[in-house]
C-alpha atoms as one frame of an Amber mdcrd trajectory, in Angstrom:
protein
  74.537 101.029  99.808  75.029  97.278  99.509  77.271  97.655  96.429  79.385
 100.170  98.377  79.734  97.666 101.249  80.753  94.919  98.827  83.415  97.135
  97.261  84.812  97.961 100.705  84.899  94.306 101.720  86.578  93.252  98.456
  89.175  96.005  98.740  90.051  95.236 102.381  90.010  91.467 101.771  92.571
  91.762  98.978  94.821  93.888 101.159  94.567  91.458 104.071  95.176  88.484
 101.753  98.362  90.111 100.448  99.557  90.564 104.045  98.749  86.904 104.852
  96.134  87.885 107.453  93.440  85.863 105.680  94.005  83.030 103.253  92.494
  80.330 101.121  91.052  78.371 104.033  91.052  80.753 106.983  89.358  84.094
 107.282  85.956  85.694 107.040  84.639  89.199 106.671  81.151  90.614 106.965
  79.101  93.787 107.182  75.792  94.352 108.928  73.086  95.594 106.582  70.160
  95.807 108.959  69.380  94.683 112.470  68.690  91.115 111.353  70.817  90.735
 108.215  74.437  90.894 107.122  76.608  90.074 104.130  79.469  87.610 104.508
  81.863  85.788 102.232  80.919  82.359 100.961  82.777  79.291 102.246  84.635
  78.815  98.956  85.757  82.462  98.671  89.309  83.124  97.495  90.207  86.416
  99.153  92.567  87.776  96.511  89.890  87.697  93.808  86.533  88.329  95.438
  83.568  89.115  93.249  80.106  90.286  94.240  79.073  86.652  93.887  81.677
  85.676  96.543  79.355  87.199  99.144  75.879  86.427 100.289  73.261  88.049
 102.440  72.152  86.118 105.495  69.321  86.732 107.909  69.220  85.843 111.577
  66.607  83.219 110.758  68.594  80.411 109.153  67.600  79.019 105.774  69.215
  77.102 102.894  71.622  79.987 102.127  73.556  79.267 105.306  74.889  76.098
 103.664  77.013  78.162 101.247  78.165  80.745 103.774  81.510  80.923 105.531
  81.842  78.407 108.344  82.238  81.460 110.608  78.762  82.820 109.833  77.306
  81.716 113.192  80.055  83.589 115.023  79.467  86.755 112.994  75.728  86.513
 113.639  76.280  86.142 117.396  78.498  89.217 117.469  75.934  91.260 115.521
  73.053  90.074 117.709  74.840  90.741 121.006  77.071  93.748 120.307  75.085
  96.608 118.834  78.194  98.672 117.957  79.402  96.007 115.513  78.978  97.181
 111.917  81.775  94.988 110.501  83.255  91.709 111.757  86.431  89.996 110.644
  88.203  86.763 111.503  91.870  86.654 110.541  94.831  84.422 111.253  97.924
  86.624 111.024 100.926  84.279 111.377 103.065  86.122 113.946 100.119  86.989
 116.191  98.752  83.441 116.010 102.192  81.955 116.724 102.655  84.370 119.627
  99.320  83.244 121.066 100.546  79.642 121.248 103.139  80.406 123.916 101.727
  83.462 125.728  98.522  84.320 127.545  98.766  88.104 127.009 100.198  90.432
 124.431 101.671  93.674 125.693 103.001  95.591 122.679 106.367  97.232 123.274
 106.505  99.180 120.008 105.221 102.744 119.870 102.169 102.218 117.644 101.114
  98.924 119.196 101.374 100.371 122.694  99.390 103.460 121.670  96.435 101.384
 120.502  96.685  98.215 122.583  97.982  98.424 126.100  97.534  94.837 127.243
  95.364  92.200 125.598  94.451  88.890 127.153  94.746  85.862 124.859  91.694
  83.647 125.159  92.398  79.926 125.483  89.565  77.809 124.008  91.085  74.754
 125.792  89.961  72.086 123.319  89.623  72.450 119.566  87.541  69.249 119.365
  84.277  71.092 119.982  85.460  74.663 119.351  83.022  75.445 116.544  80.105
  74.338 118.694  81.163  76.771 121.446  82.773  79.574 119.443  79.647  81.536
 118.511  78.856  82.102 122.209  82.387  82.153 123.655  83.711  84.834 121.292
  81.058  87.505 121.784  80.943  86.807 125.550  84.699  87.256 125.879  84.538
  90.489 123.864  81.803  91.838 126.116  83.469  90.625 129.309  86.835  92.136
 128.369  85.141  95.244 126.902  87.331  94.924 123.807  86.622  94.946 120.091
  89.444  92.447 119.627  89.673  88.852 120.780  92.907  86.970 120.195  92.309
  83.233 120.427  95.171  80.889 121.225  96.258  78.953 118.149  93.234  80.097
 116.172  93.598  83.752 115.224  91.775  86.963 115.996  88.203  88.241 115.808
  87.547  91.961 115.551  84.533  94.165 115.144  84.226  97.878 114.542  82.072
 100.531 112.926  84.810 101.056 110.308  86.235  98.232 108.172  89.456 100.173
 107.629  89.969 100.377 111.396  89.647  96.604 111.585  92.382  96.174 108.953
  94.539  98.736 110.746  94.107  96.936 114.084  95.070  93.577 112.574  98.177
  95.163 111.026  99.126  96.832 114.326  98.722  93.602 116.291 100.631  91.557
 113.721 103.459  94.083 113.641 103.654  94.161 117.453 103.783  90.354 117.608
 106.461  90.300 114.904 108.572  92.877 116.752 108.199  90.977 120.035 109.318
  87.819 118.263 112.397  89.508 116.770 113.243  91.224 120.064 113.103  87.917
 121.950 115.131  86.035 119.327 117.961  88.467 118.654
């Protein structure tokens, strides 16, 4: 089962890298294995050439392995601990969606597919980036639960998503990015 999860994560990561949703520095992807453990990319992972060794298994009880994990590991753990439906978690920074978040506080897709899947999404403003990583692991899952959404767009930071299907996560990122791109072109034509 774990090798199947790794293959899925590598496949989706490459696709998202090619679309510029995740990159050299930004992005993380994980899969829950059991109630108290998950696999996540390492902090030095290059998403267009992930190997099995680019991932590691973490447990909710922190140990030395956490030092090599993605800097987003605490956020992933908080989502898994507090949202039982989360089987996969992804952090991405799609450029049009992230740029759109800088100047808007909601995204209301006007294109057919975006509107079918996402009616109106609030953009969360973390206020200050100075202490964001100290607050993010609690703020992100709380906002997801409060908004009752599997998606949280964060102003100037990117998007966190969880789902029971990793392919649905990739699809949702693509839909949101395309909607933001179309809104940009519509407003600048």
